[in-house]
MMTF fields as JSON, N, C-alpha, C and O atoms, coordinates in Angstrom:
{
  "mmtfVersion": "1.0.0",
  "mmtfProducer": "UNKNOWN",
  "numBonds": 483,
  "numAtoms": 484,
  "numGroups": 121,
  "numChains": 1,
  "numModels": 1,
  "chainsPerModel": [1],
  "groupsPerChain": [121],
  "chainIdList": ["A"],
  "bondAtomList": [4, 2, 8, 6, 12, 10, 16, 14, 20, 18, 24, 22, 28, 26, 32, 30, 36, 34, 40, 38, 44, 42, 48, 46, 52, 50, 56, 54, 60, 58, 64, 62, 68, 66, 72, 70, 76, 74, 80, 78, 84, 82, 88, 86, 92, 90, 96, 94, 100, 98, 104, 102, 108, 106, 112, 110, 116, 114, 120, 118, 124, 122, 128, 126, 132, 130, 136, 134, 140, 138, 144, 142, 148, 146, 152, 150, 156, 154, 160, 158, 164, 162, 168, 166, 172, 170, 176, 174, 180, 178, 184, 182, 188, 186, 192, 190, 196, 194, 200, 198, 204, 202, 208, 206, 212, 210, 216, 214, 220, 218, 224, 222, 228, 226, 232, 230, 236, 234, 240, 238, 244, 242, 248, 246, 252, 250, 256, 254, 260, 258, 264, 262, 268, 266, 272, 270, 276, 274, 280, 278, 284, 282, 288, 286, 292, 290, 296, 294, 300, 298, 304, 302, 308, 306, 312, 310, 316, 314, 320, 318, 324, 322, 328, 326, 332, 330, 336, 334, 340, 338, 344, 342, 348, 346, 352, 350, 356, 354, 360, 358, 364, 362, 368, 366, 372, 370, 376, 374, 380, 378, 384, 382, 388, 386, 392, 390, 396, 394, 400, 398, 404, 402, 408, 406, 412, 410, 416, 414, 420, 418, 424, 422, 428, 426, 432, 430, 436, 434, 440, 438, 444, 442, 448, 446, 452, 450, 456, 454, 460, 458, 464, 462, 468, 466, 472, 470, 476, 474, 480, 478],
  "bondOrderList": [1, 1, 1, 1, 1, 1, 1, 1, 1, 1, 1, 1, 1, 1, 1, 1, 1, 1, 1, 1, 1, 1, 1, 1, 1, 1, 1, 1, 1, 1, 1, 1, 1, 1, 1, 1, 1, 1, 1, 1, 1, 1, 1, 1, 1, 1, 1, 1, 1, 1, 1, 1, 1, 1, 1, 1, 1, 1, 1, 1, 1, 1, 1, 1, 1, 1, 1, 1, 1, 1, 1, 1, 1, 1, 1, 1, 1, 1, 1, 1, 1, 1, 1, 1, 1, 1, 1, 1, 1, 1, 1, 1, 1, 1, 1, 1, 1, 1, 1, 1, 1, 1, 1, 1, 1, 1, 1, 1, 1, 1, 1, 1, 1, 1, 1, 1, 1, 1, 1, 1],
  "groupList": [{"groupName": "UNK", "atomNameList": ["N", "CA", "C", "O"], "elementList": ["N", "C", "C", "O"], "formalChargeList": [0, 0, 0, 0], "bondAtomList": [1, 0, 2, 1, 3, 2], "bondOrderList": [1, 1, 2], "singleLetterCode": "X", "chemCompType": "L-PEPTIDE LINKING"}],
  "groupTypeList": [0, 0, 0, 0, 0, 0, 0, 0, 0, 0, 0, 0, 0, 0, 0, 0, 0, 0, 0, 0, 0, 0, 0, 0, 0, 0, 0, 0, 0, 0, 0, 0, 0, 0, 0, 0, 0, 0, 0, 0, 0, 0, 0, 0, 0, 0, 0, 0, 0, 0, 0, 0, 0, 0, 0, 0, 0, 0, 0, 0, 0, 0, 0, 0, 0, 0, 0, 0, 0, 0, 0, 0, 0, 0, 0, 0, 0, 0, 0, 0, 0, 0, 0, 0, 0, 0, 0, 0, 0, 0, 0, 0, 0, 0, 0, 0, 0, 0, 0, 0, 0, 0, 0, 0, 0, 0, 0, 0, 0, 0, 0, 0, 0, 0, 0, 0, 0, 0, 0, 0, 0],
  "groupIdList": [1, 2, 3, 4, 5, 6, 7, 8, 9, 10, 11, 12, 13, 14, 15, 16, 17, 18, 19, 20, 21, 22, 23, 24, 25, 26, 27, 28, 29, 30, 31, 32, 33, 34, 35, 36, 37, 38, 39, 40, 41, 42, 43, 44, 45, 46, 47, 48, 49, 50, 51, 52, 53, 54, 55, 56, 57, 58, 59, 60, 61, 62, 63, 64, 65, 66, 67, 68, 69, 70, 71, 72, 73, 74, 75, 76, 77, 78, 79, 80, 81, 82, 83, 84, 85, 86, 87, 88, 89, 90, 91, 92, 93, 94, 95, 96, 97, 98, 99, 100, 101, 102, 103, 104, 105, 106, 107, 108, 109, 110, 111, 112, 113, 114, 115, 116, 117, 118, 119, 120, 121],
  "secStructList": [7, 6, 4, 4, 4, 4, 1, 1, 1, 1, 5, 2, 2, 2, 2, 2, 2, 2, 2, 6, 6, 1, 7, 1, 1, 2, 2, 2, 2, 2, 2, 2, 2, 2, 2, 2, 2, 2, 2, 2, 2, 2, 6, 6, 1, 7, 6, 6, 7, 6, 6, 6, 6, 7, 7, 7, 7, 5, 6, 2, 0, 0, 0, 0, 0, 2, 2, 2, 2, 2, 2, 2, 2, 2, 2, 2, 2, 6, 6, 7, 7, 7, 7, 2, 2, 2, 2, 2, 2, 2, 2, 2, 2, 1, 7, 7, 7, 7, 7, 7, 7, 7, 7, 1, 7, 2, 2, 2, 2, 2, 2, 2, 2, 2, 2, 2, 2, 2, 2, 6, 7],
  "xCoordList": [1.08, -0.073, 0.815, 0.606, 1.702, 2.775, 3.483, 3.528, 4.057, 4.899, 3.576, 3.713, 2.608, 1.414, 1.059, 0.503, 1.457, 1.404, 2.157, 1.96, 3.439, 4.047, 3.879, 4.619, 2.797, 2.16, 0.793, -0.023, 0.758, -0.209, -1.668, -2.74, -1.444, -2.34, -3.322, -4.544, -2.189, -2.639, -2.831, -2.028, -3.925, -4.351, -5.715, -6.301, -6.447, -7.895, -8.282, -9.397, -7.709, -8.006, -7.949, -8.159, -7.731, -7.597, -8.803, -9.188, -9.398, -10.702, -11.765, -12.861, -11.352, -12.782, -12.895, -13.966, -11.843, -11.843, -12.742, -13.662, -12.049, -12.99, -14.351, -15.034, -14.787, -16.2, -16.853, -17.945, -16.007, -16.984, -16.7, -16.884, -16.17, -15.72, -17.539, -18.057, -18.008, -19.095, -20.763, -21.865, -20.415, -21.445, -21.196, -20.128, -22.564, -22.397, -22.414, -21.714, -23.545, -23.707, -22.548, -21.889, -22.658, -21.982, -22.602, -21.968, -23.901, -24.677, -24.347, -24.25, -24.183, -24.026, -22.728, -22.383, -22.225, -20.505, -20.212, -19.314, -21.117, -20.865, -21.732, -21.045, -22.73, -23.302, -22.138, -21.862, -21.629, -21.127, -19.542, -18.892, -19.13, -17.813, -18.336, -17.7, -19.432, -19.746, -20.247, -20.087, -20.681, -20.921, -19.588, -19.375, -18.627, -17.28, -16.758, -16.221, -16.935, -16.229, -16.553, -15.718, -17.838, -18.644, -18.273, -18.101, -18.083, -17.515, -16.263, -16.56, -15.545, -14.422, -14.374, -13.281, -15.322, -15.053, -16.02, -15.725, -17.468, -18.47, -19.409, -20.39, -18.863, -19.675, -21.479, -22.262, -21.759, -23.265, -23.979, -25.077, -23.033, -23.241, -24.247, -24.832, -24.248, -25.193, -24.426, -23.263, -24.793, -23.737, -23.227, -23.841, -21.936, -21.233, -20.089, -19.12, -20.588, -19.707, -18.799, -18.268, -18.787, -17.705, -16.543, -15.959, -15.982, -14.572, -14.432, -13.264, -15.462, -15.589, -14.629, -13.789, -14.536, -13.385, -12.212, -11.725, -11.928, -11.088, -9.7, -9.458, -9.084, -8.4, -6.878, -6.961, -5.691, -4.472, -4.164, -3.083, -5.019, -4.484, -4.062, -4.638, -3.448, -2.851, -4.261, -4.977, -4.429, -5.768, -6.786, -7.511, -6.932, -7.667, -6.957, -7.731, -6.063, -5.371, -5.439, -6.138, -4.637, -4.705, -6.228, -6.563, -7.011, -8.237, -9.321, -10.343, -9.414, -10.422, -9.774, -10.065, -9.003, -8.532, -7.923, -8.436, -7.036, -6.146, -7.185, -7.12, -8.173, -8.856, -9.721, -9.703, -10.412, -11.601, -11.123, -11.845, -9.896, -9.332, -8.965, -9.325, -8.117, -8.112, -9.228, -9.203, -10.243, -11.561, -12.032, -12.554, -11.918, -12.177, -11.575, -12.305, -10.432, -9.398, -9.914, -10.247, -9.854, -9.817, -11.327, -11.371, -12.466, -13.773, -13.719, -14.191, -13.207, -12.775, -11.568, -11.462, -10.985, -10.14, -11.24, -11.327, -11.919, -13.001, -14.491, -15.559, -14.382, -15.72, -16.978, -18.049, -16.704, -17.515, -18.101, -17.398, -19.053, -19.495, -19.446, -20.161, -18.636, -18.148, -19.21, -19.517, -19.859, -21.309, -20.339, -20.16, -19.857, -18.979, -19.7, -19.052, -20.888, -21.661, -22.14, -22.548, -22.019, -22.522, -21.228, -21.182, -20.086, -18.535, -18.209, -17.69, -18.726, -18.27, -19.188, -18.645, -20.751, -21.286, -20.774, -20.613, -20.584, -20.291, -18.764, -18.551, -17.937, -16.623, -16.994, -16.614, -17.933, -18.43, -18.854, -18.3, -19.987, -20.733, -20.065, -20.645, -18.645, -17.755, -16.666, -15.494, -16.964, -15.766, -14.386, -14.26, -13.75, -12.168, -11.774, -12.495, -10.497, -9.761, -8.474, -8.215, -7.843, -6.534, -5.846, -5.896, -5.363, -4.5, -2.93, -2.568, -2.189, -0.713, 0.034, -0.215, 0.995, 1.887, 2.576, 2.445, 3.215, 4.199, 5.717, 6.09, 6.54, 7.846, 8.72, 9.328, 8.633, 8.94, 10.197, 10.686, 10.767, 11.836, 11.392, 11.432, 10.999, 10.485, 11.687, 11.577, 12.638, 13.61, 14.073, 14.494, 13.895, 14.183, 13.174, 13.49, 11.962, 10.642, 10.77, 10.279, 11.609, 11.279, 12.6, 12.801, 13.168, 14.404, 13.861, 14.065, 13.282, 12.559, 11.612, 11.524, 10.726, 9.694, 10.365, 9.912, 11.91, 12.69, 13.033, 12.768, 13.702, 14.407, 13.575, 14.004, 12.409, 11.318, 10.96, 11.194, 10.242, 10.394, 11.271, 10.881, 13.042, 13.701, 13.851, 14.174, 13.333, 13.774, 12.442, 12.44, 11.312, 10.482, 10.462, 9.324, 11.526, 11.711, 12.06, 12.286],
  "yCoordList": [-1.322, 0.021, 1.298, 2.17, 1.429, 2.496, 2.886, 4.019, 1.627, 1.751, 2.087, 3.04, 1.698, 2.427, 4.078, 4.794, 4.377, 6.157, 6.687, 7.89, 5.937, 7.268, 7.384, 7.944, 6.751, 7.092, 7.927, 7.717, 8.53, 9.653, 9.029, 9.632, 7.617, 7.164, 5.945, 5.806, 5.153, 4.176, 4.591, 4.25, 5.373, 6.09, 6.147, 7.121, 5.452, 5.694, 7.092, 7.331, 8.057, 9.18, 10.0, 11.199, 9.626, 10.547, 9.888, 10.697, 8.844, 8.162, 8.803, 9.129, 8.974, 9.534, 10.939, 11.346, 11.642, 12.892, 13.443, 14.262, 12.58, 12.46, 12.552, 13.351, 11.578, 11.851, 12.599, 13.076, 12.83, 13.72, 15.279, 16.161, 15.53, 16.695, 17.177, 18.265, 15.866, 15.985, 16.471, 16.77, 16.399, 16.918, 18.274, 18.784, 18.862, 20.424, 20.461, 21.159, 19.382, 19.331, 18.168, 17.311, 18.656, 17.408, 15.737, 14.682, 15.951, 14.644, 14.032, 12.818, 14.969, 14.549, 13.909, 12.995, 14.584, 14.196, 12.785, 11.954, 12.838, 11.252, 10.473, 9.641, 10.566, 9.989, 9.425, 8.237, 10.379, 9.904, 9.241, 8.604, 9.465, 8.827, 7.086, 6.033, 7.35, 5.855, 4.889, 3.668, 5.416, 4.995, 4.588, 3.448, 5.785, 5.148, 4.055, 3.161, 4.088, 3.017, 1.946, 1.051, 1.635, 0.504, -0.102, -1.321, 0.615, 0.443, -0.63, -1.817, -0.469, -0.876, -1.766, -1.925, -2.234, -3.139, -4.17, -5.338, -3.618, -4.935, -5.06, -5.796, -4.131, -3.918, -3.905, -4.37, -3.228, -3.098, -4.291, -4.283, -4.994, -6.214, -7.418, -8.096, -7.451, -8.526, -9.45, -9.138, -10.976, -12.071, -12.547, -12.614, -12.939, -13.23, -12.312, -12.631, -11.255, -9.878, -8.985, -7.89, -9.772, -8.845, -8.828, -9.87, -7.803, -7.353, -7.336, -7.241, -7.413, -7.501, -6.68, -7.13, -5.206, -3.965, -3.47, -2.345, -4.668, -4.412, -3.576, -3.531, -3.136, -2.133, -2.306, -2.169, -2.55, -2.396, -0.812, -0.269, -0.294, 1.18, 1.589, 0.941, 2.235, 2.754, 3.323, 4.201, 2.662, 3.307, 2.27, 2.104, 1.527, 0.376, -0.81, -1.436, -1.136, -2.433, -2.323, -3.083, -1.295, -1.433, -1.359, -2.033, -0.143, 0.026, -0.746, -0.641, -1.572, -2.414, -3.639, -4.366, -4.197, -5.664, -6.198, -7.23, -5.701, -5.9, -6.123, -6.888, -4.977, -4.937, -6.139, -7.021, -6.202, -7.309, -8.485, -9.322, -9.029, -10.299, -10.453, -11.408, -9.273, -9.262, -9.697, -10.834, -8.873, -9.247, -10.761, -11.461, -11.098, -12.629, -13.446, -14.302, -13.56, -14.296, -14.39, -15.417, -13.108, -12.747, -13.637, -14.55, -13.359, -14.169, -15.75, -16.411, -16.083, -17.563, -18.111, -19.24, -17.121, -17.565, -17.664, -18.777, -16.801, -16.639, -17.326, -17.121, -18.056, -18.833, -18.244, -18.838, -16.837, -15.848, -16.01, -16.585, -15.663, -15.345, -13.921, -13.068, -13.599, -12.494, -12.029, -12.795, -10.846, -10.148, -9.427, -8.21, -10.06, -9.344, -8.476, -7.453, -8.452, -7.435, -6.151, -5.097, -6.434, -5.205, -4.569, -3.344, -5.354, -4.775, -3.753, -2.693, -4.344, -3.621, -2.738, -1.638, -2.643, -1.523, -0.393, 0.77, -0.8, 0.132, 1.181, 2.352, 0.239, 0.617, 1.545, 2.697, 1.171, 1.935, 3.356, 4.31, 3.557, 4.452, 5.671, 6.726, 5.267, 5.76, 6.847, 6.474, 8.061, 9.018, 8.578, 8.191, 8.8, 8.398, 9.383, 10.38, 9.427, 10.229, 10.516, 9.657, 11.687, 12.073, 10.642, 10.139, 10.223, 9.24, 9.517, 10.601, 8.978, 9.311, 9.677, 9.208, 10.639, 11.043, 9.74, 8.882, 9.505, 8.747, 9.354, 10.521, 7.912, 8.318, 9.378, 10.396, 9.004, 9.827, 8.906, 9.161, 7.941, 7.633, 6.051, 5.247, 5.698, 4.306, 2.888, 2.023, 3.254, 2.427, 1.887, 0.748, 3.107, 3.077, 2.219, 1.55, 2.138, 1.631, 0.53, -0.201, -0.132, -1.451, -2.35, -3.555, -1.404, -2.113, -2.211, -3.355, -1.534, -1.556, -2.709, -3.386, -3.096, -3.912, -5.065, -5.983, -5.434, -6.848, -6.892, -7.892, -5.793, -5.812, -6.863, -7.983, -6.382, -6.394, -8.124, -8.949, -8.494, -9.618, -10.671, -11.8, -10.164, -10.936, -11.88, -13.032, -10.439, -10.826, -11.584, -12.403, -11.365, -12.181, -13.496, -13.963, -14.339, -15.429, -16.428, -17.604],
  "zCoordList": [-0.005, -0.097, -0.08, -0.924, 0.757, 0.862, -0.552, -1.031, -1.144, -2.596, -3.286, -4.053, -3.252, -4.346, -4.175, -5.008, -3.101, -2.391, -3.218, -3.391, -4.144, -4.833, -6.449, -7.258, -6.633, -8.206, -7.957, -7.06, -8.566, -8.288, -9.166, -9.126, -10.007, -10.518, -9.667, -9.62, -9.034, -8.196, -6.859, -5.99, -6.58, -5.705, -5.184, -5.657, -4.372, -3.865, -3.675, -4.14, -3.144, -3.131, -4.103, -3.92, -4.989, -6.297, -7.179, -8.023, -7.216, -7.719, -6.912, -7.367, -5.612, -4.558, -5.137, -5.59, -5.124, -5.428, -6.554, -6.555, -7.669, -8.912, -8.887, -9.53, -8.005, -7.781, -7.159, -7.47, -5.868, -5.105, -5.407, -4.568, -6.877, -7.857, -8.45, -8.701, -8.48, -9.326, -8.245, -8.705, -7.016, -6.228, -5.784, -5.446, -5.853, -5.357, -3.695, -2.962, -3.289, -1.87, -1.294, -1.884, 0.412, 1.079, 0.896, 0.912, 0.742, 0.539, -0.878, -1.056, -1.862, -3.165, -3.491, -4.239, -2.796, -2.676, -1.791, -1.928, -1.013, -0.222, -1.454, -2.047, -1.799, -2.704, -3.796, -3.962, -4.381, -5.511, -5.099, -5.928, -3.91, -3.554, -3.061, -3.01, -2.831, -2.307, -3.703, -3.711, -4.509, -5.83, -6.612, -7.024, -6.779, -6.933, -6.411, -7.066, -4.839, -3.882, -4.195, -4.064, -4.709, -4.824, -6.083, -6.05, -7.41, -8.359, -7.988, -8.117, -7.753, -7.541, -6.169, -5.627, -5.716, -4.467, -4.651, -4.905, -4.488, -4.5, -5.787, -5.895, -6.792, -7.981, -7.913, -8.741, -6.676, -6.71, -5.291, -4.734, -5.156, -4.303, -4.471, -3.626, -5.782, -6.393, -6.559, -6.817, -6.473, -6.248, -7.383, -8.448, -7.165, -8.166, -9.042, -9.731, -8.733, -9.503, -8.267, -8.455, -6.977, -6.292, -6.489, -6.787, -6.391, -6.89, -8.412, -8.79, -9.475, -11.092, -11.491, -12.27, -11.019, -11.253, -10.12, -10.009, -9.33, -8.27, -8.656, -9.862, -8.069, -8.087, -7.287, -6.067, -7.754, -6.737, -6.186, -6.413, -5.596, -5.197, -3.925, -3.051, -3.589, -2.36, -1.752, -2.236, -0.697, 0.181, 0.115, 1.097, -0.961, -1.073, -0.355, 0.369, -0.369, -0.227, 1.387, 2.056, 1.94, 3.55, 4.526, 5.5, 3.73, 4.516, 3.997, 4.675, 2.889, 2.544, 2.38, 3.329, 1.567, 1.434, 2.81, 3.244, 3.444, 4.287, 5.769, 6.732, 5.335, 6.848, 6.701, 7.56, 5.737, 5.813, 5.707, 6.25, 5.072, 5.476, 7.0, 7.689, 7.489, 8.785, 9.624, 10.097, 9.866, 10.437, 10.0, 10.867, 9.131, 8.546, 9.172, 9.672, 9.379, 10.012, 11.779, 12.371, 12.293, 13.672, 13.784, 14.609, 12.99, 13.072, 13.232, 14.157, 12.399, 12.029, 13.501, 13.98, 13.809, 14.682, 15.955, 16.476, 16.389, 17.75, 17.167, 17.745, 16.098, 15.865, 15.418, 15.298, 15.15, 14.574, 13.173, 12.342, 12.893, 11.641, 11.082, 11.608, 10.03, 9.63, 8.729, 7.815, 8.834, 8.066, 6.93, 6.986, 6.123, 5.166, 4.487, 4.268, 4.017, 3.096, 3.847, 3.36, 4.889, 6.034, 6.335, 6.449, 6.485, 6.243, 5.593, 5.943, 4.107, 3.144, 2.948, 2.843, 2.804, 2.722, 3.574, 3.202, 4.544, 5.67, 5.317, 5.628, 4.594, 4.119, 3.418, 3.631, 2.298, 1.048, 1.414, 0.868, 2.479, 2.831, 3.826, 4.081, 4.356, 5.044, 4.539, 4.488, 4.196, 2.906, 3.971, 5.133, 3.155, 3.044, 3.71, 3.681, 4.531, 5.004, 3.764, 2.921, 3.821, 2.552, 2.928, 4.05, 2.085, 2.121, 2.421, 1.965, 2.907, 3.328, 1.862, 0.752, 2.237, 0.822, 0.593, 1.465, -0.348, -0.907, -0.539, -0.422, -0.386, 0.123, -1.048, -0.72, -2.033, -3.143, -3.51, -4.611, -2.823, -2.903, -3.158, -2.226, -4.389, -4.835, -4.152, -3.283, -5.004, -4.812, -3.386, -3.181, -2.231, -0.837, -0.263, 0.721, -0.751, -0.431, -0.548, 0.313, -1.859, -2.26, -1.375, -1.225, -1.014, -0.316, 1.023, 1.43, 1.85, 3.2, 3.168, 4.193, 1.884, 2.12, 2.019, 2.704, 0.958, 0.956, 2.19, 2.857, 2.74, 4.087, 5.01, 5.286, 5.418, 6.306, 6.129, 7.012, 4.56, 4.389, 4.672, 4.97, 4.542, 4.988, 6.328, 6.617, 7.082, 8.774, 9.063, 9.981, 8.341, 9.052, 8.366, 8.303, 7.756, 7.284, 8.386, 8.104]
}
């Protein structure tokens, strides 16, 4: 997720900003944001089309995919049922906060990721 922040095209906040720019009121901005997030996640919530147009973007990896997997694993561990559709809809309807800026040094970021992976072996 942090590595993706270094390229302006690979960012959820960019997609959301485009969508929000169509709204005149805060309610309209929230509507367009939710609709834009739905397109790249649940694709309307219909069966069989979830993640049809998924993206590998900064902000989406950490706040959506990683968070969703973490909750699923925690619920399995605790013998609970994960209400995935409810969680997804809540994420879609919650306006995002501005994303963290990139490090600016992609090569340095790659070295850090590789070093971390090596240390976890």
